[in-house]
All heavy atoms as TSV, in Angstrom:
chain	resi	resn	atom	element	x	y	z
A	1	MET	N	N	15.652	115.104	152.864
A	1	MET	CA	C	14.439	115.274	152.270
A	1	MET	C	C	13.369	115.511	153.299
A	1	MET	O	O	13.306	114.751	154.264
A	1	MET	CB	C	14.260	113.957	151.501
A	1	MET	CG	C	12.795	113.964	150.833
A	1	MET	SD	S	12.478	112.556	149.626
A	1	MET	CE	C	12.486	111.242	150.705
A	2	PRO	N	N	12.655	116.560	153.106
A	2	PRO	CA	C	11.495	116.782	154.145
A	2	PRO	C	C	10.410	115.750	154.131
A	2	PRO	O	O	10.069	115.274	153.097
A	2	PRO	CB	C	11.034	118.236	153.757
A	2	PRO	CG	C	11.323	118.358	152.328
A	2	PRO	CD	C	12.693	117.581	152.094
A	3	VAL	N	N	9.852	115.473	155.220
A	3	VAL	CA	C	8.834	114.637	155.371
A	3	VAL	C	C	7.571	115.423	155.900
A	3	VAL	O	O	7.758	116.154	156.906
A	3	VAL	CB	C	9.018	113.351	156.302
A	3	VAL	CG1	C	7.870	112.530	156.574
A	3	VAL	CG2	C	10.259	112.659	155.874
A	4	PHE	N	N	6.438	115.428	155.246
A	4	PHE	CA	C	5.253	116.174	155.602
A	4	PHE	C	C	4.257	115.286	156.303
A	4	PHE	O	O	3.909	114.239	155.736
A	4	PHE	CB	C	4.675	116.826	154.346
A	4	PHE	CG	C	5.681	117.807	153.665
A	4	PHE	CD1	C	6.382	117.403	152.580
A	4	PHE	CD2	C	5.995	118.977	154.157
A	4	PHE	CE1	C	7.265	118.118	151.937
A	4	PHE	CE2	C	6.867	119.772	153.566
A	4	PHE	CZ	C	7.539	119.410	152.396
A	5	THR	N	N	3.826	115.799	157.478
A	5	THR	CA	C	2.845	114.878	158.210
A	5	THR	C	C	1.503	115.062	157.769
A	5	THR	O	O	0.630	114.222	158.116
A	5	THR	CB	C	2.962	115.207	159.753
A	5	THR	OG1	O	2.718	116.601	159.952
A	5	THR	CG2	C	4.338	114.751	160.227
A	6	ASP	N	N	1.112	116.167	157.029
A	6	ASP	CA	C	-0.141	116.346	156.478
A	6	ASP	C	C	-0.172	117.232	155.294
A	6	ASP	O	O	0.867	117.853	154.991
A	6	ASP	CB	C	-1.115	116.905	157.598
A	6	ASP	CG	C	-0.591	118.210	158.119
A	6	ASP	OD1	O	-0.187	119.118	157.376
A	6	ASP	OD2	O	-0.512	118.309	159.375
A	7	VAL	N	N	-1.212	117.285	154.514
A	7	VAL	CA	C	-1.340	118.004	153.247
A	7	VAL	C	C	-1.154	119.550	153.576
A	7	VAL	O	O	-0.580	120.304	152.791
A	7	VAL	CB	C	-2.625	117.773	152.563
A	7	VAL	CG1	C	-2.842	118.629	151.332
A	7	VAL	CG2	C	-2.717	116.251	152.254
A	8	GLN	N	N	-1.691	120.050	154.709
A	8	GLN	CA	C	-1.518	121.492	154.948
A	8	GLN	C	C	-0.100	121.929	155.152
A	8	GLN	O	O	0.318	122.924	154.669
A	8	GLN	CB	C	-2.246	121.850	156.305
A	8	GLN	CG	C	-3.788	121.646	156.151
A	8	GLN	CD	C	-4.513	122.650	155.248
A	8	GLN	OE1	O	-3.952	122.935	154.233
A	8	GLN	NE2	N	-5.521	123.238	155.705
A	9	THR	N	N	0.728	121.043	155.841
A	9	THR	CA	C	2.131	121.359	155.909
A	9	THR	C	C	2.820	121.285	154.572
A	9	THR	O	O	3.670	122.232	154.280
A	9	THR	CB	C	2.864	120.235	156.874
A	9	THR	OG1	O	2.089	120.257	158.141
A	9	THR	CG2	C	4.258	120.664	157.151
A	10	LEU	N	N	2.519	120.421	153.736
A	10	LEU	CA	C	3.041	120.271	152.360
A	10	LEU	C	C	2.707	121.496	151.611
A	10	LEU	O	O	3.515	122.138	150.914
A	10	LEU	CB	C	2.577	119.088	151.682
A	10	LEU	CG	C	2.764	118.983	150.174
A	10	LEU	CD1	C	4.275	118.966	149.850
A	10	LEU	CD2	C	2.107	117.804	149.609
A	11	ARG	N	N	1.370	121.914	151.635
A	11	ARG	CA	C	0.938	123.124	150.929
A	11	ARG	C	C	1.632	124.361	151.333
A	11	ARG	O	O	2.035	125.187	150.576
A	11	ARG	CB	C	-0.558	123.186	151.198
A	11	ARG	CG	C	-1.275	124.169	150.272
A	11	ARG	CD	C	-2.744	124.259	150.524
A	11	ARG	NE	N	-3.464	123.039	150.050
A	11	ARG	CZ	C	-4.380	122.293	150.690
A	11	ARG	NH1	N	-4.900	122.769	151.785
A	11	ARG	NH2	N	-4.809	121.177	150.190
A	12	GLY	N	N	1.803	124.482	152.738
A	12	GLY	CA	C	2.574	125.659	153.177
A	12	GLY	C	C	3.946	125.665	152.647
A	12	GLY	O	O	4.554	126.784	152.381
A	13	SER	N	N	4.570	124.535	152.736
A	13	SER	CA	C	6.046	124.549	152.132
A	13	SER	C	C	6.090	124.833	150.669
A	13	SER	O	O	6.960	125.527	150.251
A	13	SER	CB	C	6.601	123.084	152.373
A	13	SER	OG	O	7.970	122.902	152.079
A	14	LEU	N	N	5.166	124.413	149.977
A	14	LEU	CA	C	5.063	124.731	148.437
A	14	LEU	C	C	4.833	126.199	148.362
A	14	LEU	O	O	5.490	126.813	147.363
A	14	LEU	CB	C	3.964	123.789	147.813
A	14	LEU	CG	C	4.221	122.302	147.591
A	14	LEU	CD1	C	3.011	121.672	147.148
A	14	LEU	CD2	C	5.429	122.034	146.821
A	15	HIS	N	N	3.980	126.726	149.024
A	15	HIS	CA	C	3.689	128.204	148.942
A	15	HIS	C	C	5.020	128.963	149.287
A	15	HIS	O	O	5.262	129.922	148.648
A	15	HIS	CB	C	2.523	128.620	149.829
A	15	HIS	CG	C	2.316	130.025	149.889
A	15	HIS	ND1	N	1.729	130.680	148.799
A	15	HIS	CD2	C	2.548	130.984	150.840
A	15	HIS	CE1	C	1.629	131.975	149.044
A	15	HIS	NE2	N	2.105	132.116	150.335
A	16	LYS	N	N	5.633	128.510	150.284
A	16	LYS	CA	C	6.927	129.248	150.775
A	16	LYS	C	C	7.881	129.154	149.715
A	16	LYS	O	O	8.702	130.091	149.547
A	16	LYS	CB	C	7.371	128.679	152.053
A	16	LYS	CG	C	8.480	129.398	152.733
A	16	LYS	CD	C	8.889	128.663	154.072
A	16	LYS	CE	C	10.044	129.415	154.648
A	16	LYS	NZ	N	10.270	128.737	156.062
A	17	ALA	N	N	7.953	127.962	148.930
A	17	ALA	CA	C	8.960	127.875	147.957
A	17	ALA	C	C	8.590	128.484	146.591
A	17	ALA	O	O	9.221	128.382	145.630
A	17	ALA	CB	C	9.295	126.382	147.670
A	18	GLY	N	N	7.422	129.155	146.556
A	18	GLY	CA	C	6.906	129.767	145.308
A	18	GLY	C	C	6.389	128.832	144.317
A	18	GLY	O	O	6.363	129.062	143.179
A	19	LEU	N	N	5.761	127.670	144.780
A	19	LEU	CA	C	5.272	126.660	143.954
A	19	LEU	C	C	3.743	126.419	144.051
A	19	LEU	O	O	3.212	125.391	143.822
A	19	LEU	CB	C	5.945	125.259	144.261
A	19	LEU	CG	C	7.421	125.214	143.992
A	19	LEU	CD1	C	8.076	123.970	144.487
A	19	LEU	CD2	C	7.786	125.489	142.577
A	20	SER	N	N	3.038	127.479	144.522
A	20	SER	CA	C	1.723	127.423	144.709
A	20	SER	C	C	0.907	127.053	143.490
A	20	SER	O	O	-0.191	126.306	143.507
A	20	SER	CB	C	1.102	128.750	145.223
A	20	SER	OG	O	1.598	129.003	146.505
A	21	ASP	N	N	1.404	127.395	142.299
A	21	ASP	CA	C	0.714	127.147	141.051
A	21	ASP	C	C	0.769	125.580	140.690
A	21	ASP	O	O	-0.085	125.148	140.067
A	21	ASP	CB	C	1.353	127.907	139.818
A	21	ASP	CG	C	1.145	129.419	139.881
A	21	ASP	OD1	O	0.295	129.800	140.688
A	21	ASP	OD2	O	1.895	130.071	139.187
A	22	TYR	N	N	1.773	124.878	141.317
A	22	TYR	CA	C	1.859	123.522	141.117
A	22	TYR	C	C	1.248	122.579	142.271
A	22	TYR	O	O	1.284	121.400	142.231
A	22	TYR	CB	C	3.365	123.101	140.913
A	22	TYR	CG	C	3.945	123.892	139.731
A	22	TYR	CD1	C	4.729	124.994	140.094
A	22	TYR	CD2	C	3.753	123.532	138.472
A	22	TYR	CE1	C	5.297	125.765	139.018
A	22	TYR	CE2	C	4.323	124.246	137.374
A	22	TYR	CZ	C	5.026	125.348	137.656
A	22	TYR	OH	O	5.606	126.110	136.629
A	23	ALA	N	N	0.785	123.319	143.270
A	23	ALA	CA	C	0.368	122.509	144.547
A	23	ALA	C	C	-0.619	121.505	144.212
A	23	ALA	O	O	-0.613	120.345	144.772
A	23	ALA	CB	C	-0.081	123.571	145.617
A	24	ARG	N	N	-1.650	121.893	143.436
A	24	ARG	CA	C	-2.743	120.833	143.254
A	24	ARG	C	C	-2.233	119.592	142.629
A	24	ARG	O	O	-2.599	118.477	143.031
A	24	ARG	CB	C	-3.913	121.457	142.359
A	24	ARG	CG	C	-5.018	120.599	142.293
A	24	ARG	CD	C	-6.268	121.354	141.763
A	24	ARG	NE	N	-6.876	122.029	142.869
A	24	ARG	CZ	C	-7.716	122.944	142.830
A	24	ARG	NH1	N	-8.125	123.486	141.646
A	24	ARG	NH2	N	-8.267	123.492	143.923
A	25	GLY	N	N	-1.344	119.751	141.634
A	25	GLY	CA	C	-0.768	118.561	140.971
A	25	GLY	C	C	0.042	117.730	141.890
A	25	GLY	O	O	0.030	116.527	141.909
A	26	ILE	N	N	0.881	118.441	142.655
A	26	ILE	CA	C	1.808	117.746	143.655
A	26	ILE	C	C	0.987	117.012	144.754
A	26	ILE	O	O	1.291	115.863	144.952
A	26	ILE	CB	C	2.845	118.731	144.230
A	26	ILE	CG1	C	3.762	119.243	143.064
A	26	ILE	CG2	C	3.535	118.134	145.312
A	26	ILE	CD1	C	4.725	120.318	143.458
A	27	GLU	N	N	-0.035	117.764	145.194
A	27	GLU	CA	C	-0.803	117.125	146.273
A	27	GLU	C	C	-1.557	115.848	145.774
A	27	GLU	O	O	-1.689	114.810	146.427
A	27	GLU	CB	C	-1.952	118.071	146.711
A	27	GLU	CG	C	-1.307	119.181	147.544
A	27	GLU	CD	C	-2.382	120.367	147.854
A	27	GLU	OE1	O	-3.594	120.013	147.713
A	27	GLU	OE2	O	-2.002	121.437	148.124
A	28	ALA	N	N	-1.992	115.787	144.452
A	28	ALA	CA	C	-2.569	114.710	143.841
A	28	ALA	C	C	-1.638	113.512	143.804
A	28	ALA	O	O	-2.169	112.296	143.733
A	28	ALA	CB	C	-3.099	115.018	142.516
A	29	SER	N	N	-0.357	113.831	143.697
A	29	SER	CA	C	0.543	112.564	143.600
A	29	SER	C	C	1.149	112.056	144.912
A	29	SER	O	O	1.864	111.135	145.003
A	29	SER	CB	C	1.783	113.046	142.786
A	29	SER	OG	O	2.608	114.070	143.401
A	30	VAL	N	N	0.751	112.760	145.999
A	30	VAL	CA	C	1.283	112.324	147.320
A	30	VAL	C	C	0.599	111.006	147.783
A	30	VAL	O	O	-0.544	110.794	147.646
A	30	VAL	CB	C	0.965	113.428	148.372
A	30	VAL	CG1	C	1.303	113.033	149.752
A	30	VAL	CG2	C	1.715	114.691	148.029
A	31	ARG	N	N	1.538	110.096	148.314
A	31	ARG	CA	C	0.955	108.863	148.872
A	31	ARG	C	C	1.520	108.697	150.326
A	31	ARG	O	O	2.624	109.199	150.603
A	31	ARG	CB	C	1.462	107.711	147.971
A	31	ARG	CG	C	1.006	107.763	146.548
A	31	ARG	CD	C	-0.419	107.475	146.499
A	31	ARG	NE	N	-0.975	107.526	145.067
A	31	ARG	CZ	C	-1.474	108.590	144.517
A	31	ARG	NH1	N	-1.657	109.757	145.196
A	31	ARG	NH2	N	-1.910	108.557	143.343
A	32	PRO	N	N	0.898	107.992	151.094
A	32	PRO	CA	C	1.374	107.688	152.526
A	32	PRO	C	C	2.626	106.783	152.429
A	32	PRO	O	O	2.755	105.916	151.521
A	32	PRO	CB	C	0.298	106.925	153.155
A	32	PRO	CG	C	-0.929	107.137	152.286
A	32	PRO	CD	C	-0.546	107.455	150.979
A	33	VAL	N	N	3.503	107.085	153.396
A	33	VAL	CA	C	4.807	106.312	153.429
A	33	VAL	C	C	5.062	106.011	154.901
A	33	VAL	O	O	4.585	106.634	155.847
A	33	VAL	CB	C	5.940	107.000	152.880
A	33	VAL	CG1	C	5.694	107.245	151.374
A	33	VAL	CG2	C	6.274	108.323	153.575
A	34	LEU	N	N	5.983	104.904	155.150
A	34	LEU	CA	C	6.551	104.602	156.417
A	34	LEU	C	C	8.050	105.088	156.273
A	34	LEU	O	O	8.646	104.852	155.337
A	34	LEU	CB	C	6.478	103.151	156.686
A	34	LEU	CG	C	5.120	102.618	156.900
A	34	LEU	CD1	C	5.217	101.109	157.110
A	34	LEU	CD2	C	4.516	103.214	158.156
A	35	VAL	N	N	8.446	105.903	157.295
A	35	VAL	CA	C	9.805	106.404	157.249
A	35	VAL	C	C	10.616	105.599	158.422
A	35	VAL	O	O	10.134	105.641	159.561
A	35	VAL	CB	C	9.825	107.891	157.474
A	35	VAL	CG1	C	11.283	108.290	157.625
A	35	VAL	CG2	C	9.060	108.554	156.419
A	36	PHE	N	N	11.510	104.840	158.149
A	36	PHE	CA	C	12.386	104.223	159.042
A	36	PHE	C	C	13.597	104.964	159.374
A	36	PHE	O	O	14.386	105.315	158.410
A	36	PHE	CB	C	12.804	102.769	158.579
A	36	PHE	CG	C	11.681	101.811	158.438
A	36	PHE	CD1	C	11.027	101.722	157.214
A	36	PHE	CD2	C	11.218	101.121	159.446
A	36	PHE	CE1	C	9.919	100.886	157.061
A	36	PHE	CE2	C	10.127	100.237	159.372
A	36	PHE	CZ	C	9.539	100.128	158.181
A	37	VAL	N	N	13.834	105.318	160.624
A	37	VAL	CA	C	15.011	106.193	160.975
A	37	VAL	C	C	15.958	105.190	161.729
A	37	VAL	O	O	15.621	104.532	162.704
A	37	VAL	CB	C	14.609	107.350	161.974
A	37	VAL	CG1	C	15.920	108.082	162.288
A	37	VAL	CG2	C	13.608	108.138	161.185
A	38	ARG	N	N	17.181	105.037	161.306
A	38	ARG	CA	C	18.090	104.111	161.823
A	38	ARG	C	C	18.978	104.915	162.872
A	38	ARG	O	O	19.350	105.898	162.666
A	38	ARG	CB	C	19.005	103.670	160.647
A	38	ARG	CG	C	20.080	102.636	161.210
A	38	ARG	CD	C	21.028	102.220	160.002
A	38	ARG	NE	N	21.921	101.326	160.548
A	38	ARG	CZ	C	23.184	101.605	160.939
A	38	ARG	NH1	N	23.526	102.857	160.979
A	38	ARG	NH2	N	23.986	100.694	161.278
A	39	ARG	N	N	19.133	104.194	163.923
A	39	ARG	CA	C	20.046	104.798	165.064
A	39	ARG	C	C	20.894	103.595	165.465
A	39	ARG	O	O	20.360	102.523	165.680
A	39	ARG	CB	C	19.336	105.456	166.074
A	39	ARG	CG	C	18.361	104.550	166.913
A	39	ARG	CD	C	17.658	105.321	167.987
A	39	ARG	NE	N	16.794	104.416	168.566
A	39	ARG	CZ	C	16.167	104.520	169.686
A	39	ARG	NH1	N	16.308	105.546	170.301
A	39	ARG	NH2	N	15.528	103.612	170.170
A	40	GLN	N	N	22.119	103.877	165.834
A	40	GLN	CA	C	23.016	102.833	166.288
A	40	GLN	C	C	22.811	102.610	167.738
A	40	GLN	O	O	22.781	103.557	168.623
A	40	GLN	CB	C	24.471	103.219	166.106
A	40	GLN	CG	C	25.444	102.149	166.257
A	40	GLN	CD	C	25.350	101.199	164.986
A	40	GLN	OE1	O	24.994	101.529	163.904
A	40	GLN	NE2	N	25.680	99.906	165.327
A	41	GLU	N	N	22.642	101.382	168.179
A	41	GLU	CA	C	22.542	100.964	169.624
A	41	GLU	C	C	23.321	99.706	169.812
A	41	GLU	O	O	23.511	98.869	168.952
A	41	GLU	CB	C	21.038	100.543	169.911
A	41	GLU	CG	C	20.086	101.743	169.814
A	41	GLU	CD	C	20.146	102.646	171.072
A	41	GLU	OE1	O	20.653	102.198	172.120
A	41	GLU	OE2	O	19.565	103.811	171.016
A	42	LYS	N	N	23.889	99.648	170.968
A	42	LYS	CA	C	24.571	98.282	171.342
A	42	LYS	C	C	23.540	97.228	171.728
A	42	LYS	O	O	22.496	97.581	172.160
A	42	LYS	CB	C	25.501	98.600	172.672
A	42	LYS	CG	C	26.632	99.540	172.280
A	42	LYS	CD	C	27.530	99.570	173.529
A	42	LYS	CE	C	28.687	100.562	173.172
A	42	LYS	NZ	N	29.946	99.994	173.273
A	43	ASP	N	N	23.833	96.025	171.295
A	43	ASP	CA	C	22.834	94.976	171.371
A	43	ASP	C	C	22.485	94.848	172.950
A	43	ASP	O	O	21.272	94.498	173.245
A	43	ASP	CB	C	23.498	93.563	171.054
A	43	ASP	CG	C	23.425	93.435	169.535
A	43	ASP	OD1	O	22.798	94.277	168.913
A	43	ASP	OD2	O	24.118	92.484	169.044
A	44	ASP	N	N	23.339	95.039	173.909
A	44	ASP	CA	C	23.095	94.774	175.258
A	44	ASP	C	C	22.208	95.944	175.910
A	44	ASP	O	O	21.631	95.811	177.010
A	44	ASP	CB	C	24.253	94.623	176.166
A	44	ASP	CG	C	25.274	95.652	176.058
A	44	ASP	OD1	O	25.095	96.600	175.179
A	44	ASP	OD2	O	26.234	95.616	176.727
A	45	THR	N	N	21.958	97.055	175.159
A	45	THR	CA	C	21.077	98.087	175.601
A	45	THR	C	C	19.606	97.887	175.157
A	45	THR	O	O	18.771	98.598	175.611
A	45	THR	CB	C	21.539	99.479	175.231
A	45	THR	OG1	O	21.599	99.573	173.710
A	45	THR	CG2	C	22.940	99.733	175.773
A	46	LEU	N	N	19.412	97.028	174.218
A	46	LEU	CA	C	18.126	96.796	173.648
A	46	LEU	C	C	17.346	95.758	174.479
A	46	LEU	O	O	17.880	94.881	174.989
A	46	LEU	CB	C	18.121	96.241	172.155
A	46	LEU	CG	C	18.757	97.109	171.196
A	46	LEU	CD1	C	18.853	96.401	169.851
A	46	LEU	CD2	C	17.837	98.362	171.009
A	47	PRO	N	N	16.001	96.068	174.650
A	47	PRO	CA	C	15.221	95.036	175.498
A	47	PRO	C	C	15.088	93.825	174.779
A	47	PRO	O	O	15.119	93.740	173.523
A	47	PRO	CB	C	13.938	95.784	175.630
A	47	PRO	CG	C	13.808	96.823	174.619
A	47	PRO	CD	C	15.231	97.124	174.289
A	48	LEU	N	N	14.864	92.709	175.423
A	48	LEU	CA	C	14.787	91.405	174.873
A	48	LEU	C	C	13.538	91.323	173.903
A	48	LEU	O	O	12.463	91.889	174.270
A	48	LEU	CB	C	14.502	90.258	176.021
A	48	LEU	CG	C	14.492	88.887	175.486
A	48	LEU	CD1	C	15.853	88.433	174.833
A	48	LEU	CD2	C	14.189	87.913	176.689
A	49	GLY	N	N	13.775	90.884	172.700
A	49	GLY	CA	C	12.765	90.856	171.689
A	49	GLY	C	C	12.490	92.105	170.871
A	49	GLY	O	O	11.663	92.040	169.996
A	50	ALA	N	N	13.330	93.090	171.022
A	50	ALA	CA	C	13.193	94.306	170.250
A	50	ALA	C	C	13.690	93.974	168.858
A	50	ALA	O	O	14.591	93.129	168.641
A	50	ALA	CB	C	14.100	95.391	170.886
A	51	ASN	N	N	13.093	94.553	167.911
A	51	ASN	CA	C	13.498	94.357	166.564
A	51	ASN	C	C	14.881	94.991	166.280
A	51	ASN	O	O	15.122	96.140	166.629
A	51	ASN	CB	C	12.540	95.064	165.559
A	51	ASN	CG	C	11.224	94.184	165.496
A	51	ASN	OD1	O	11.170	92.994	165.757
A	51	ASN	ND2	N	10.171	94.890	165.124
A	52	THR	N	N	15.727	94.309	165.590
A	52	THR	CA	C	17.020	94.862	165.168
A	52	THR	C	C	17.155	94.531	163.583
A	52	THR	O	O	16.668	93.635	163.140
A	52	THR	CB	C	18.132	94.202	165.944
A	52	THR	OG1	O	18.153	92.794	165.648
A	52	THR	CG2	C	18.085	94.529	167.453
A	53	MET	N	N	17.928	95.452	163.001
A	53	MET	CA	C	18.275	95.225	161.628
A	53	MET	C	C	19.509	94.488	161.377
A	53	MET	O	O	19.845	93.995	160.271
A	53	MET	CB	C	18.356	96.656	160.976
A	53	MET	CG	C	17.058	97.442	161.009
A	53	MET	SD	S	15.669	96.772	160.040
A	53	MET	CE	C	16.261	97.207	158.370
A	54	ALA	N	N	20.264	94.277	162.408
A	54	ALA	CA	C	21.643	93.667	162.395
A	54	ALA	C	C	21.952	93.256	163.821
A	54	ALA	O	O	21.291	93.562	164.655
A	54	ALA	CB	C	22.589	94.463	161.668
A	55	GLY	N	N	23.076	92.705	163.933
A	55	GLY	CA	C	23.551	92.380	165.324
A	55	GLY	C	C	23.207	90.943	165.700
A	55	GLY	O	O	22.858	90.121	164.830
A	56	ASN	N	N	23.277	90.672	166.988
A	56	ASN	CA	C	23.128	89.381	167.548
A	56	ASN	C	C	21.615	89.094	167.714
A	56	ASN	O	O	20.935	89.916	168.322
A	56	ASN	CB	C	23.909	89.093	168.705
A	56	ASN	CG	C	25.362	89.241	168.506
A	56	ASN	OD1	O	25.829	88.829	167.532
A	56	ASN	ND2	N	26.071	89.896	169.435
A	57	PRO	N	N	21.070	87.944	167.424
A	57	PRO	CA	C	19.721	87.642	167.635
A	57	PRO	C	C	19.457	87.284	169.093
A	57	PRO	O	O	20.424	86.971	169.908
A	57	PRO	CB	C	19.466	86.363	166.827
A	57	PRO	CG	C	20.799	85.680	166.750
A	57	PRO	CD	C	21.783	86.900	166.703
A	58	ASP	N	N	18.230	87.422	169.509
A	58	ASP	CA	C	17.832	87.096	170.969
A	58	ASP	C	C	17.711	85.631	171.072
A	58	ASP	O	O	16.684	85.071	170.585
A	58	ASP	CB	C	16.570	87.810	171.426
A	58	ASP	CG	C	16.726	89.336	171.488
A	58	ASP	OD1	O	17.823	89.749	171.674
A	58	ASP	OD2	O	15.682	89.982	171.167
A	59	LEU	N	N	18.614	84.964	171.632
A	59	LEU	CA	C	18.552	83.440	171.847
A	59	LEU	C	C	18.732	83.159	173.367
A	59	LEU	O	O	19.409	83.929	174.056
A	59	LEU	CB	C	19.665	82.822	171.074
A	59	LEU	CG	C	19.568	82.906	169.600
A	59	LEU	CD1	C	20.824	82.269	168.914
A	59	LEU	CD2	C	18.288	82.185	169.065
A	60	PRO	N	N	18.174	82.073	173.815
A	60	PRO	CA	C	18.488	81.698	175.167
A	60	PRO	C	C	19.888	81.385	175.337
A	60	PRO	O	O	20.717	81.160	174.465
A	60	PRO	CB	C	17.621	80.374	175.296
A	60	PRO	CG	C	16.705	80.365	174.168
A	60	PRO	CD	C	17.266	81.103	173.103
A	61	PRO	N	N	20.446	81.447	176.706
A	61	PRO	CA	C	21.809	81.180	176.877
A	61	PRO	C	C	22.321	79.819	176.346
A	61	PRO	O	O	21.517	78.867	176.267
A	61	PRO	CB	C	21.956	81.215	178.445
A	61	PRO	CG	C	20.721	81.934	178.844
A	61	PRO	CD	C	19.704	81.685	177.793
A	62	ARG	N	N	23.565	79.696	175.907
A	62	ARG	CA	C	24.158	78.540	175.362
A	62	ARG	C	C	23.534	77.963	174.069
A	62	ARG	O	O	23.755	76.846	173.725
A	62	ARG	CB	C	24.077	77.444	176.406
A	62	ARG	CG	C	25.037	77.833	177.633
A	62	ARG	CD	C	24.979	76.705	178.572
A	62	ARG	NE	N	23.648	76.848	179.295
A	62	ARG	CZ	C	23.234	76.143	180.279
A	62	ARG	NH1	N	23.994	75.235	180.768
A	62	ARG	NH2	N	22.021	76.313	180.732
A	63	HIS	N	N	22.758	78.798	173.342
A	63	HIS	CA	C	22.223	78.364	172.009
A	63	HIS	C	C	23.142	79.104	171.048
A	63	HIS	O	O	23.397	80.204	171.033
A	63	HIS	CB	C	20.802	78.819	171.757
A	63	HIS	CG	C	19.785	77.911	172.350
A	63	HIS	ND1	N	19.632	77.791	173.744
A	63	HIS	CD2	C	19.012	77.000	171.739
A	63	HIS	CE1	C	18.603	76.803	173.840
A	63	HIS	NE2	N	18.266	76.336	172.645
A	64	ALA	N	N	23.681	78.231	170.110
A	64	ALA	CA	C	24.549	78.756	169.039
A	64	ALA	C	C	23.782	79.486	167.902
A	64	ALA	O	O	22.664	79.058	167.612
A	64	ALA	CB	C	25.388	77.595	168.510
A	65	VAL	N	N	24.374	80.473	167.405
A	65	VAL	CA	C	23.804	81.162	166.278
A	65	VAL	C	C	24.231	80.363	165.005
A	65	VAL	O	O	25.394	80.048	164.874
A	65	VAL	CB	C	24.240	82.678	166.082
A	65	VAL	CG1	C	23.841	83.249	164.874
A	65	VAL	CG2	C	23.955	83.363	167.347
A	66	ALA	N	N	23.376	80.099	164.138
A	66	ALA	CA	C	23.583	79.382	162.932
A	66	ALA	C	C	24.635	80.179	162.093
A	66	ALA	O	O	24.361	81.369	161.773
A	66	ALA	CB	C	22.382	79.120	162.147
A	67	ARG	N	N	25.673	79.567	161.655
A	67	ARG	CA	C	26.697	80.244	160.924
A	67	ARG	C	C	26.815	79.725	159.468
A	67	ARG	O	O	27.716	80.190	158.763
A	67	ARG	CB	C	28.055	80.080	161.553
A	67	ARG	CG	C	28.121	80.736	162.957
A	67	ARG	CD	C	28.105	82.204	162.831
A	67	ARG	NE	N	28.256	82.794	164.236
A	67	ARG	CZ	C	27.799	84.003	164.405
A	67	ARG	NH1	N	27.371	84.769	163.570
A	67	ARG	NH2	N	27.912	84.482	165.690
A	68	THR	N	N	26.011	78.730	159.149
A	68	THR	CA	C	26.137	78.248	157.720
A	68	THR	C	C	25.119	79.065	156.845
A	68	THR	O	O	24.052	79.475	157.269
A	68	THR	CB	C	25.604	76.819	157.669
A	68	THR	OG1	O	24.345	76.680	158.296
A	68	THR	CG2	C	26.566	75.892	158.527
A	69	PRO	N	N	25.576	79.260	155.601
A	69	PRO	CA	C	24.642	80.066	154.710
A	69	PRO	C	C	23.411	79.304	154.372
A	69	PRO	O	O	23.314	78.128	154.274
A	69	PRO	CB	C	25.631	80.290	153.522
A	69	PRO	CG	C	26.639	79.118	153.545
A	69	PRO	CD	C	26.772	78.787	155.023
A	70	CYS	N	N	22.335	80.037	154.194
A	70	CYS	CA	C	21.100	79.494	153.742
A	70	CYS	C	C	21.170	79.102	152.360
A	70	CYS	O	O	21.616	79.869	151.479
A	70	CYS	CB	C	19.997	80.504	153.846
A	70	CYS	SG	S	19.656	80.972	155.679
A	71	THR	N	N	20.647	77.947	151.914
A	71	THR	CA	C	20.607	77.529	150.593
A	71	THR	C	C	19.209	77.234	150.137
A	71	THR	O	O	18.302	76.993	150.877
A	71	THR	CB	C	21.526	76.235	150.420
A	71	THR	OG1	O	20.917	75.216	151.283
A	71	THR	CG2	C	22.991	76.580	150.649
A	72	GLY	N	N	18.964	77.257	148.832
A	72	GLY	CA	C	17.630	76.973	148.378
A	72	GLY	C	C	16.680	78.147	148.522
A	72	GLY	O	O	15.519	77.954	148.208
A	73	LEU	N	N	17.178	79.358	148.925
A	73	LEU	CA	C	16.352	80.491	148.893
A	73	LEU	C	C	16.366	81.303	147.598
A	73	LEU	O	O	17.470	81.463	147.061
A	73	LEU	CB	C	16.634	81.390	150.054
A	73	LEU	CG	C	16.578	80.803	151.465
A	73	LEU	CD1	C	17.122	81.784	152.450
A	73	LEU	CD2	C	15.233	80.343	151.695
A	74	ALA	N	N	15.220	81.768	147.099
A	74	ALA	CA	C	15.200	82.533	145.877
A	74	ALA	C	C	15.636	83.959	146.147
A	74	ALA	O	O	15.370	84.495	147.102
A	74	ALA	CB	C	13.986	82.372	145.177
């Protein structure tokens, strides 16, 4: 799915696709978004404190990672 960084780029793409007649309505429906791009990295290549979506948390040496399930969360 293409991501457009500005309305001009979107407008150009719509024109190229033959959708110029619909451009005004499509432009009116556009909303800003955040796009997260996932890439695989080994834990030991990430700097300390970097955000990760999975993997091992940044803990001081000899601290155990909690392995019990969380309870009481909705």
